[in-house]
N, C-alpha and C positions, 0 to 999 in steps of 0.2 A: 701699523704699530711698529716702532723701532725697538727690537728686543735686545740687540747686542751690536756693538761697534768695535771694529778692530782697526787701529791706525797708529799714528806716531804722535807722541806727546809734543805739542807745539808750544804750550805755555801752561804754567801752573800758577794760580793766584789764590787769594783767600776764598775758600769754599768752592773752588771750581778748577776744572782743567779744560784746556782747549785741545781737542783731538783732531788731527788732520787725517781724514779718511779719503784717500785718493784725490787730494786737492780741495776737499770740502771741509771746512772747519766746524766742528760740533762743540758747543759749549756745554759741558756736563757739570752739574752741581753735585758735589760729593761731600761725604762726611770727612772730618779731620783725620779719622783713622784710615779711610780709603786713600786720601791724598798722601798720607805719610808712607803708605805701602807702595805707591806708584813709583816707577823708575823715573830717571831724569829726563829732561828735554831731549828730544831726538830718539828716544827709545820707543820701541813698538810695544803696544799693550792692547788687551781686549777688555772691554767693560760691558757688563750687562746693564740694560737701561730701563727706565720707567718714564713715561711721558705724562706730565701734568698739563691738562688743558682747562683753562678757565676763560671767561668772556674777555678778560683784559690781559691774559697772560698765557704763555706756553713755555714750560721749562722741562728740560731733560735731565734726569738724575742718573748718576753712574754708580755701579756697584762692582766690587771685585769678584763676587761669586753670585750665583743664582740663589743660594741660600740667604745671603744678605738681602737680596731683593725681595724674597718671600717674606722676610721679617718686616721689611719696610711696608709692604702691602698690608700686612696684618696690623702694624702699628697705626697707619693712617686710617684704618677702619674704625678706630676708637674715636668717639666724639670728642672734639677738642684737640686732637693730635693732627696737626697739619704736616706737610712735608718738612718744614723747618724743624719742628719738634722731633720728628722721626730721625732726621739726620743727626740731631744733637744726641739723641738716645743711642743710636747706633755708633756714633763717633765716640761716645764715652764708654760704652759697654761692649760693643761688637755684637754680632749676631748670637754668638755662643753665650755671652754675658747676659743678653736680653732673655734668651731662652731659660737660662739658669735662674735669673731674678724672678721671672714670672712663675716658673715651676715651684720655686721656693716661697712665693708670696712676698718677695723682698721689695716692697715699694721704696724703701730708702735707697736702694741701689739705682732704681729708675730715677728717683728724685735728684741724684747726683748730676744728671745731665743739665747743662746750662738752659735756663728758661723753663724748666719743668718744675712746677710746684708740687706740694704734697698731695693736693686733691687730684691733680691730673695723674700723678704717679700711681696713686691708689686706684684710680679708674682704669689705668692701663693694666695693672695686675689683675683686678677683679674681672674685667671684661674679657681678658685673653687667657685666663687660667684654664678654661676648658678647651680652648683652641690650640694652646701651646703644644700639647703632646702630638697633635696631628702634624704640625709644622716640623717639630723635632724629628718625627718619624720619616718625614720627607727628605731629611738632610742628606742621606746617602744617595737618593735619586737625583736631587738637584745638583749635587756636587759633580755627578757624572756629566752634567751639561757644561762643564767648564770649557771644554773645547781647547782652543789655542791660547787661553789666558795664561800668562806666565806665572810661575810659582810665586807665592808671597814670601817675603823675607822670613828668616827664622824666628824673628820676634813676633810675627803675626800669628793669629789662629789659622791653622792649616786646614784644608779640606778634609784631610784624614781624620782630624778630630771630630768634625761634623758627622762624617760617615760612621765613626765608631760609636758616637752617642746615639745616632739614629738606629744602628743595628742593635745596640744594647736595649734601647727602648722597645724595639720591635720584638726582641726575644722575651722580654719581661711580659709584654702584652700577650704573647703567644702562650706564656705560662699561666695566664689567667689573671694577672694583676690588673687592677683598674688603671686606665690611662693616666689619671692625675697622680695616683700613687707611684706608678712606674716613672713618670716624668720627674717627680720630685726626688726619687731615689737616685736616678741617673744624674740629675743636676748636682746633687750633693756629692755623689761619687766623683764626678768630673772635677768638682771644685777641690776635692781632697787629693786627687791624684792627677795632676796636670799632665796632659798628653798621654793619658792611659789608653790602651787599645781596647777593642771590644770585649775580649775575655775578662780583662781586669775590671772593666766597668761593670760587667754583669755580675762578677763575684762580689764586688764591693756593694753594688746595689742590692743584691740578694741578702747580704748581711744586714743592711739597713732595714730591709723589709721583713726580716725574720721576727717572729713574735718575741716579745720581751718577757722574760720570766718575772 
């Protein structure tokens, strides 16, 4: 299994990048968001990968972070969501946006991805709502696996954001909140306070979880 490739960007095309790894060119299929974050031709970059193997096809998919790849794996576990649909969803929302949409039950956000209809969007939210907290809690751990991947541009979601949300979710679960309730509160807090750190997310989420008079 090829889990990660580090090399030089040789070519960027629609939905793909050709990565030169010690003279061997690997064609990686990527989301539009990932492609936009990649540096120019001739630049060195590291991408996490996932290999799709079928009887008539072998495709390698590239992701900027291990957290992105984990969400891809979760998305394609849903019936009717293939690699193409997963790339469309991640390209539209990003891993953080997917986590937030599922935690909040926001099928409309998932439906915004090209080629994803309302029924499929609803199925993604319904089937993953119980699994989302676990993946969100992994965020801090998978981000540590970034290794020599270069930092994403300032406009992209940064690994620090993933780690902060994962730490906040873990803290709330340690306080005894149900995983689904904690994930929803963290997602809402993250949406209201873009780029907030762990402490700020915990405080905001606790306010949301506080009993209403």
